[in-house]
N, C-alpha and C positions, 0 to 999 in steps of 0.2 A: 430117526431114520434119514431124515432130510440134512441133519447136521453131519451124519456120517458121510453122505454122499458129497457134500460141499467140502468136508476134510479131505475126502478122496481127490477132489479136483484141485483144490489149492496146494496142499502139501507138495506134490510134484513141481509145480510151479515155484514154490519158494525155495526148494532144494537146487532147481536149475538156476535160479536168480544168484542164491548165496554163493554157490560154488563155481561160478563162471570163471573167475580169475585163475582157479587152479585147473581149469581144463583147457586154457588157452595155450598156444604155442609158448616155448620158453625163449623164443626170439622176440615176443612182444609182451609188453606189461601195459595194461589199461590203455590200449590203442596206441602205444608208442614202442617203435621198433628199439630192440636192445641187443646187445652181443649175449649169445646164450650162456656164456660163462658168468655173467653177473645176475642171472636169474634168482640165484639162491643168496643174493646180497640181503643183510638183514634189514635194510631200508625198505626194499622190494617186499621182503617177507612180511613186514610190518604194514605195508599198505594193502597187502591182500587180506591180512588178518582183520585190519581196521574195516574193510569192506565187507567182510564176511560177518563181524561183529555187529555193525549197524543195520546190514540188511536183515539179520536174524532178529533184531530188536523191532525193526519196520515190519516184518512178517508176523511177528506175535502181534503187534498193535492192529495190523490189518487184519488177522483173523479174529482177534477180540471184538472189533468193530462188526464185522461180518455176523458173527455170532449174535452179538446183541441186537443188531437190527432184525436179524431174523427171528429172534425170539419176542421183540417187543413190537415190530412194526406189522400190522395186518394190510398186506397189498395183494394184488392179483400176481399170477405167475408172470404176466409180460411185465408188469411194473418191477417186480422183482429181478427179472432178467436185466432190465435196464440198470437198475441199481447196483446188481452184481458187477456188470460190466464197467460201470462208472467207478467202483471201488478198485476194481482190478487196474483200470487205466491209471488212477492216481498212484496206485502201488509201483506200477511200471514207470510212471513219470518220477517218483521220488528215487527209485533205483538208478535212473539215468543221471540225475542230478548228483547223487552221490558219486556215481562212475566219473562224471565230468569233472568234479572237484579233484578226484584223485588223478586223473588224467592230466590236468593242469600242473598238479604238484610233479608227475612223473616227467613231463616236459622239462620243467625246470631243473630237475635233478640231473636228467641225461645232458642237459646243455651245460650244467656245470661241471659235471664229471667228464664230458668229451669222450663218452664211451664210443663214439662211431668215429673218431679220429684215426682209428687204424685202418689199414688197407682194405677198400670195399670191393666186392666182387658179386657178381651175378652168376649163379651156376645152374647149368642145364645139363641133365642126362639125356644124351639122343636117343638111347635105347628105353627110355621111360614109356613111351607110347606104345612100344612093342610088347611090353607086358600086359598081362590081363588085368585091367584096373577094375572091372565090373563084371558082375554075372551077366549072362547072356540075357538080352531083352525080350528073347523068345518066351521067358519065364512069364511075361505079361500076357500071354494067351490065355493063361488059366483065369485071372479076373476077367478078361474080355469075354471069355465062354460063359463065366458066371452071370455077367450081365446080359448077355444074349439068352441065357436061360431064363432070367428074370423078366426080360420083355416078352418072350413067348408066353411064360406062364401067366403074365398079366393079361395079355390078349385073349389067352384061351379061357381063362377064368372070369374074364370081365363080367359076363351077365350074371354071375353068382355074386357079385360084389355089392355091398349095401348103397344106398342113395348119397349117405355121406361117410367119407372116407377119413378116418382118424389119421392126421398128420404130425401131431406133436403131442407129447406126453408130459405132465409135470412131475416133480420129484417125487409125489406121492402116489405115481401110477396112474392117475387120472388124465383123461383127455382134455387137452387144453385148446387144441386147434383141429378143426375138421375142414374138408374139402368138398364141394359138390361133386358127385360123381360124373366123371368124364374121361375119355381116353387120355386127354392131356394131363389130368391130375393124377390118373392112375400109373401113367407112365413118367411121372415126375422123378421118382427115386431110382427106376433103371437108368435114367438119364444121367442122374447124379453118379450112378456106378460107372457109366462110361466116361463121364468127366473126370472122377477120381482116378480111374485106369490111366488116361491120357496124362493127367498130371504126374502120376508116379513114373510113368514110362518117361516123361520129360525130365524128371528128377534124376532117374537113373542114367540118362544120357549126359545131363550136365556133370553129374559125378565122373563120368569117364572123360569128358572133354575139357573140364576146368582147367584154369592155368596152372602149369606145373611150379610149385613153390619150394625149392630145394635149399637147404641151409648150406651156405658157403663155408660155415665152420666144420660142418661134418655131413658131406653130401651123400656118401655112402649110406649112412645110417637113416639120413633123412629121406632118401629115396624109398628104402624098405619100409619105412613108417608109412609114408604117403599111400604106398600100395596096399598095405594092411588096413589103413584108414579107409581108403575108397572102396575096398570089397566088403569090409564090414558094413559099411553105411549102404551099399549097393543090396546086399542080403536083406538089410533090415527094410530097405525100402520095397523089395519085392514081397516079403511076408507081410508087412503092413497093408500093402495094396489087396493081397488076396484075403487077409483077414476083414478089412472094412467092406470089400464087396460082397463077402459072404454074409456080414451083418445086415447088409442093404436087402437081404433075400427076406429076411423075417418080416418085415411091414406088409408087403404084398401077400404073404401067406396069412398074414393076421387078418387082411381084407375077407378072405374067403373062409378060414378056419378060426374057430374062437381061440384065442390065446389069452392068458392070464395078463391083465393091464400092467401089473407090477414088473413082469417078465419083459414087456416091451420098453420098458424104462431102464431095467437093470442089463439087458443085453448089450445095447449100444455103449451104455455107461462104463461097463466092464470093459469093453474091447478099447474104447478111448484112453481109459486109465491105463490098461496094459501096454498100450502103444507108447504112451508119455514115459512109464517107468522103464519100458525098455529102452527109450531114448536116452533117459538118464543113466541107466547103467551102461549103455554103450559109450556115453560122453565120457563118463567117470573112468571107464577102463582103457579107452582108446585115446581121449583127448583131441584136440584140434590138430589135424595133420598127422595124427598118430604119436602125438607128442608124449603120451603117457604108456605107450608100448615100449617095453623095455627087455624084449628079448631078441633085440637086434644090437649089432655092434659095429663100431666105425672108428676111424681115427679123426681126432680133431686137428684142424688147421688153424693157422694163425692169420686168419682173416674174418671178416665179418659180413653179413648181408649188406646190400645197398640200401642206405637209408632214404626210403620213399615216404616219409611222413607226410610230406607237403601235399600228397595226392590223397590222403586220408583225412577227410573233413570231419572234425569232432573226434577222430580216431575210430569212426565206424562207417562212414560213407566214403566209398572210393570213386574218385572222379579225375581220370587221367585220359586225357584224349590221345596221347602218344602211345597208349597201351591197346593193342588190337583185340585183346582178350575182353571176353564179355562175362565170363563167370570165373570167380576166385574164391579162395577162403576167406571168410570172416577174419577180421583183426581182433574182435573181442566176443568170445563165445566159440560155439562149435557149429560147423556148417558152411554154407556157401552164400556169398553175395553176387552184386552184379557191379559192373563198372558203369556208373551212371552217365559216363560221357559218351558211351557208345548208343546211338539211336536205337539199334537193334534190342539192346537190353529194356528199353522203355517199350518196344514193341511187344516183346515176351511178357512183361509185367502187366501192361494194360490189357493185352490179350487174355491172360488168366483171370485177371478180375472182372473184363467185360463179360466173358462166358459165364462166370460164377453169378454176375447180376442178372444176366438175360435168362439163365435156367427158369428161375420161379416166375419170371415174366411170361415166358413162351409157354411153360407148362403148369404155372400155378393156377 
């Protein structure tokens, strides 16, 4: 059973890492800007295949090592959690090393072929912001009300709760961590609900306000793809928010009513895996910036996007003091990142991390 659960956790991670080069915009290759017309160049295809092949091999080795350690090493759940995290960190580090090696090859090839010598242009559609880029943020009233209900339920049923509250379950369904009964510990999970609702609300806002990145080669098609891309991820964000806040109702209920321990482990695991698989499917069908959406048409122009590689450190970290934008699309992968040259970006990042750290301190 434990190996099945581990497999369900790791396989989506492997798939997302292996196929990242195929989900990125066709105007970027391993963190390097390129004209869209060269995306299907045989040398670039070879790079993508090389990355996918070697990451498949690395994934197989990582899975085998994880399986062997689980089978042969007897440790506590906490120790296993640390070991599992360490193995996953090594896997991500190896994937970055492989990415960076191909990134350097890509930069050399681009310079050799002088792909960006053509007329460059920055294209902006002034009507872009007038379109409905996201679903209404009022939908977040639903997870907010769910969190309020959980708070009221917790306060109302507090006298009936046991003196020790189960806070964590192992892979076998056994309680691995408990907290002494108090209003602070009982309200910990409802506070997490409110925090997650705020995070998802923030993400939805970012999706709508992130920098417009329109392809100069095919601006009409690019705009349509971006609108579809943002709306799909906005809907996914709203649905994920509702699902996660619903899941956090279960533990407070289990404090009062007896629920099967295995159920307490399976429910959140199933929800998390479902969200990850949903994100993978959405990435595979939509691509970064809507690059995999093929139901739109447009006319190609004989210009290319402005080459801004110098602002992308290692092809992934955007640092441009001259760009007022705070949020923009990732160069490698699907989703959004920040302009690390903007102080407000650091405020947002540190604020999100700080609140996450303070929650268990205040309510633990």
